[in-house]
C-alpha positions as a printed Julia matrix, in Angstrom:
332×3 Matrix{Float64}:
 -125.72  14.2   -137.63
 -122.8   16.45  -137.48
 -120.54  17.69  -134.85
 -120.05  21.23  -134.17
 -115.96  20.49  -132.84
 -113.89  18.02  -134.14
 -113.98  14.82  -131.89
 -111.91  11.41  -132.16
 -112.77   9.15  -135.45
 -115.25   6.12  -134.74
 -116.65   4.28  -137.62
 -120.0    3.67  -136.41
 -121.46   2.22  -139.63
 -118.66  -0.51  -139.8
 -120.27  -2.41  -137.16
 -123.8   -3.22  -135.54
 -122.17  -3.62  -132.11
 -123.26   0.09  -131.23
 -122.07   3.41  -130.29
 -122.97   5.16  -127.86
 -122.26   9.19  -127.63
 -122.66  10.79  -124.48
 -122.16  14.02  -122.58
 -123.48  15.75  -125.46
 -125.91  18.47  -126.69
 -127.73  16.97  -129.55
 -130.45  19.13  -130.69
 -133.01  16.83  -132.96
 -134.99  19.2   -134.29
 -138.46  17.48  -133.79
 -139.27  14.78  -131.1
 -142.68  13.13  -130.52
 -144.63  13.89  -127.28
 -146.85  10.91  -125.69
 -150.03  12.25  -127.34
 -147.82  11.7   -131.05
 -147.75  15.8   -131.31
 -144.41  17.15  -132.57
 -142.06  19.24  -130.23
 -139.52  21.04  -131.89
 -136.09  21.92  -130.61
 -135.44  18.8   -128.03
 -132.04  18.81  -127.22
 -130.71  15.48  -125.65
 -127.62  14.22  -123.82
 -126.77  10.94  -125.18
 -127.59   8.69  -128.23
 -126.61   5.42  -129.36
 -125.88   4.92  -133.15
 -125.79   1.18  -135.0
 -124.69   0.78  -138.46
 -124.56   4.21  -139.39
 -128.16   5.29  -137.91
 -129.36   6.73  -134.96
 -131.06   3.79  -133.08
 -132.27   5.48  -129.72
 -131.59   8.81  -127.67
 -132.41  10.48  -124.36
 -131.57  12.97  -121.5
 -130.46  13.36  -118.24
 -127.83  10.11  -117.61
 -126.63   8.1   -119.91
 -126.54   4.0   -119.82
 -123.46   3.13  -118.04
 -123.44  -0.1   -119.3
 -124.71  -2.04  -122.29
 -128.24  -3.68  -121.94
 -130.63  -5.45  -124.12
 -132.47  -2.05  -124.31
 -129.44   0.18  -124.85
 -127.08  -1.92  -126.71
 -123.13  -1.04  -127.44
 -119.57  -1.84  -127.28
 -118.19   1.6   -127.99
 -118.28   4.94  -125.93
 -117.66   8.3   -127.34
 -117.62  11.39  -124.66
 -118.24  14.54  -126.3
 -117.37  16.48  -123.4
 -120.55  18.91  -123.8
 -120.02  19.57  -127.71
 -122.66  20.5   -129.71
 -124.31  17.7   -132.49
 -126.91  18.7   -134.74
 -128.62  16.93  -137.64
 -126.55  16.73  -140.95
 -127.29  19.52  -143.26
 -128.85  19.36  -146.7
 -127.36  21.53  -149.61
 -129.66  22.12  -152.35
 -127.37  23.11  -155.09
 -123.82  22.76  -155.09
 -120.97  22.12  -157.83
 -119.01  19.41  -155.86
 -116.66  18.93  -158.58
 -115.93  22.88  -158.84
 -115.17  22.58  -155.26
 -112.52  20.02  -155.29
 -111.14  21.75  -158.56
 -110.93  25.18  -156.7
 -109.66  23.51  -153.3
 -106.46  22.42  -155.87
 -106.02  25.9   -157.19
 -104.27  29.06  -156.16
 -106.62  31.18  -153.76
 -106.33  34.59  -154.98
 -109.1   36.37  -152.96
 -108.66  39.21  -150.51
 -105.22  40.22  -151.51
 -103.6   42.69  -153.34
 -101.43  43.03  -156.21
  -98.34  42.2   -154.15
 -100.14  39.75  -152.25
 -101.4   37.85  -155.74
  -97.57  37.89  -156.97
  -96.77  36.4   -153.33
  -98.93  33.54  -153.83
  -98.05  32.74  -157.35
  -94.43  32.71  -156.23
  -95.34  30.12  -153.2
  -97.03  28.23  -155.65
  -93.74  28.26  -158.3
  -91.26  27.15  -155.22
  -93.54  23.98  -154.1
  -94.77  22.88  -157.49
  -91.65  23.48  -159.64
  -92.18  22.56  -163.26
  -92.1   19.05  -164.1
  -88.98  17.65  -166.12
  -90.11  15.39  -169.15
  -89.6   12.28  -167.45
  -91.99  13.24  -164.09
  -94.58  14.48  -166.49
  -94.72  11.22  -168.39
  -95.02   9.19  -164.92
  -97.39  11.6   -163.3
  -98.92  14.3   -165.85
  -99.61  17.58  -163.96
 -101.82  20.39  -165.53
 -100.75  22.33  -168.5
 -102.01  25.45  -167.12
 -101.45  26.69  -163.73
 -104.86  28.04  -162.33
 -105.94  30.05  -159.71
 -109.39  31.76  -158.65
 -110.77  34.5   -156.48
 -109.21  37.7   -157.27
 -111.27  40.61  -157.25
 -110.32  44.32  -158.68
 -111.89  45.83  -155.75
 -109.55  44.09  -153.44
 -106.08  44.34  -156.03
 -106.66  47.73  -156.07
 -107.11  47.65  -160.15
 -107.24  44.98  -162.63
 -104.02  42.99  -163.02
 -102.33  42.26  -166.13
 -100.37  39.67  -167.84
  -97.36  41.57  -166.96
  -97.75  41.19  -163.43
  -97.85  37.63  -164.15
  -94.84  37.59  -166.14
  -92.7   38.92  -163.72
  -93.48  35.5   -161.59
  -93.75  33.16  -164.07
  -92.88  33.57  -167.63
  -91.94  30.18  -168.9
  -95.28  28.17  -167.77
  -98.91  29.44  -168.8
 -100.97  30.99  -166.1
 -104.62  31.5   -165.85
 -106.2   33.63  -162.74
 -110.17  33.72  -162.57
 -112.32  36.38  -160.92
 -114.23  35.76  -158.14
 -117.22  35.42  -160.23
 -115.77  33.11  -162.99
 -116.86  35.05  -165.56
 -113.54  37.24  -166.02
 -109.77  35.89  -165.9
 -106.09  36.9   -166.38
 -103.28  35.25  -168.48
 -100.01  35.57  -168.43
  -98.14  36.02  -171.98
  -97.11  32.31  -172.26
 -100.86  31.51  -172.24
 -101.48  34.01  -174.53
  -99.37  32.95  -177.12
 -100.17  29.32  -176.64
 -103.61  29.97  -177.32
 -102.79  31.84  -180.31
 -103.65  35.35  -179.09
 -101.07  37.32  -178.64
 -101.34  39.79  -181.34
 -102.84  42.85  -182.35
 -105.16  41.98  -184.73
 -106.98  39.27  -182.56
 -110.66  39.48  -182.25
 -113.0   39.52  -179.7
 -115.53  36.16  -179.98
 -118.73  36.36  -179.96
 -120.17  37.11  -176.53
 -116.79  37.75  -175.31
 -114.1   40.13  -174.95
 -110.22  40.44  -175.04
 -109.29  43.67  -172.81
 -106.26  45.54  -175.15
 -103.47  47.59  -174.11
 -103.97  51.05  -175.79
 -100.51  51.91  -176.72
  -99.74  48.26  -178.44
 -103.17  47.03  -178.99
 -101.79  43.73  -177.67
 -104.01  41.66  -174.84
 -103.67  43.21  -171.85
 -104.32  39.52  -169.99
 -107.85  40.41  -168.71
 -110.59  38.31  -170.58
 -114.05  38.62  -170.11
 -117.22  35.97  -170.64
 -117.34  33.75  -173.46
 -113.15  34.67  -174.16
 -112.19  32.7   -171.09
 -113.52  29.71  -173.3
 -110.65  30.13  -175.85
 -108.54  28.43  -173.08
 -110.87  25.24  -172.38
 -108.7   22.83  -174.29
 -105.62  23.6   -172.58
 -107.59  23.6   -168.91
 -109.71  20.42  -169.26
 -109.34  18.08  -166.93
 -109.08  14.01  -167.52
 -111.58  11.59  -165.91
 -108.93  10.62  -163.2
 -108.37  14.5   -162.44
 -112.33  15.14  -162.17
 -112.46  11.62  -160.22
 -110.07  13.53  -157.56
 -111.5   16.96  -157.58
 -114.95  15.32  -156.5
 -113.48  13.14  -153.78
 -112.11  16.33  -152.51
 -114.96  18.0   -152.83
 -117.14  15.86  -151.25
 -114.48  15.2   -148.39
 -114.78  19.24  -147.83
 -118.73  18.83  -147.84
 -118.01  16.46  -144.68
 -115.73  18.57  -142.99
 -118.38  21.52  -142.99
 -121.14  19.28  -141.61
 -122.77  18.47  -144.83
 -124.17  15.25  -145.03
 -126.15  15.14  -148.41
 -125.98  17.71  -151.4
 -127.91  18.28  -154.76
 -124.81  18.3   -156.55
 -124.73  20.29  -160.52
 -121.52  18.46  -162.27
 -122.09  18.4   -165.65
 -120.1   14.89  -167.52
 -119.6   13.3   -164.17
 -122.42  10.82  -164.6
 -120.07   7.57  -164.72
 -117.52   9.45  -162.23
 -120.06   9.35  -159.32
 -121.61   5.85  -160.24
 -117.7    4.46  -160.29
 -117.46   6.04  -156.61
 -120.74   4.37  -155.33
 -119.79   0.9   -157.11
 -116.48   1.5   -154.68
 -118.41   2.49  -151.63
 -116.29   5.66  -151.93
 -119.22   8.37  -151.22
 -118.53  10.03  -147.83
 -122.17  11.74  -148.0
 -125.66  11.01  -149.69
 -126.16  13.12  -153.13
 -128.29  13.49  -155.55
 -127.02  14.54  -159.14
 -128.49  16.61  -162.16
 -126.99  14.79  -165.38
 -126.3   17.27  -168.49
 -128.75  16.55  -171.45
 -125.91  15.34  -173.29
 -124.67  12.43  -170.59
 -127.63  10.35  -170.74
 -127.13   6.62  -172.59
 -128.98   3.53  -173.31
 -126.53   1.34  -171.33
 -125.06   3.55  -168.82
 -127.65   4.69  -166.84
 -126.74   4.29  -162.92
 -129.18   2.53  -160.55
 -130.36   4.17  -157.54
 -129.11   2.83  -154.06
 -129.45   4.86  -150.6
 -126.42   7.2   -151.63
 -126.64   7.32  -155.57
 -129.49   8.77  -156.9
 -130.37  10.42  -160.35
 -132.53  13.63  -159.73
 -134.99  14.22  -162.52
 -135.84  18.31  -163.39
 -138.26  19.49  -165.46
 -135.91  20.68  -168.38
 -134.5   17.19  -168.53
 -138.44  15.68  -168.56
 -138.82  18.23  -171.4
 -135.12  16.54  -173.5
 -137.09  12.86  -172.89
 -140.5   13.88  -174.08
 -138.57  15.85  -177.28
 -136.5   12.42  -177.88
 -139.2   10.25  -177.62
 -137.78   8.39  -174.81
 -139.83   7.51  -171.39
 -138.76   8.83  -167.98
 -140.05   6.93  -165.15
 -139.75   6.33  -161.62
 -140.74   9.69  -159.53
 -141.55   8.01  -156.54
 -139.94   8.67  -153.28
 -138.2   11.74  -154.0
 -135.2   10.12  -156.59
 -136.31  10.02  -160.11
 -134.77   7.25  -162.58
 -134.18   8.45  -166.11
 -134.47   5.08  -168.34
 -133.43   5.69  -172.12
């Protein structure tokens, strides 16, 4: 269940002592009448949670003391706030969510606003010294996302970014994630800052009319030319996933179907360390499965088999089994 407003933190799953949640508006979604038929939209005023599960609920006056029927040791008064069933997101990218939360937010701003946000980042994230970089490596490229030329009034250029940050490579992605703008330092780092640079297949590097040099705008597959400079380590990806999962929980999501390529082992490690705040299903990338590393299924750690993965298994001659109960397990 999720609450529409923040409430005191109570770890109901840590003990079987029982928690009484009272003075609330609890939307159950469906309840059963005396004949076993479904009655939708039932609203209760109290419930008892034990070991992370709702044990009982009711309307009217809540139990005033623990009894054999209603056993609890803690009480949480929500002051009339709304409680609703946890939401399930059927298609999300948790790792990307966490990564974007770690970057500069360039959404809904003008050119001046964009450069100001970049300035603020520079002020709070000074370029690390060699000693600091060795102890705690930072991403080589300063990244941001979310801009739109409709908000900015025009496409940004490398000159806009250079005016704020010329000594560190910068890549700011458009809201669609198909177009980006790079500063001169990043273009030089990638070997693209020359008039005779050619467009990659399926991509475009915009040029300045007078000089023929890249303007900073890169489109579609041209963005991939910077992948080697923006790739994350496993530790960084794990941090992004944990941040993304925390954001999901904050917004009322209690289960997600996430599509994060190359993160199979990271999710498995988080599950084994009991560091998953919500339930999840993960879709493995076709290059990920390995005979000795397939994760097992638990209450919060499941592997989803989709038709494309079934086709992959058949093409490789590997069996795919375990479709019962809504969560498949791939066996290689």
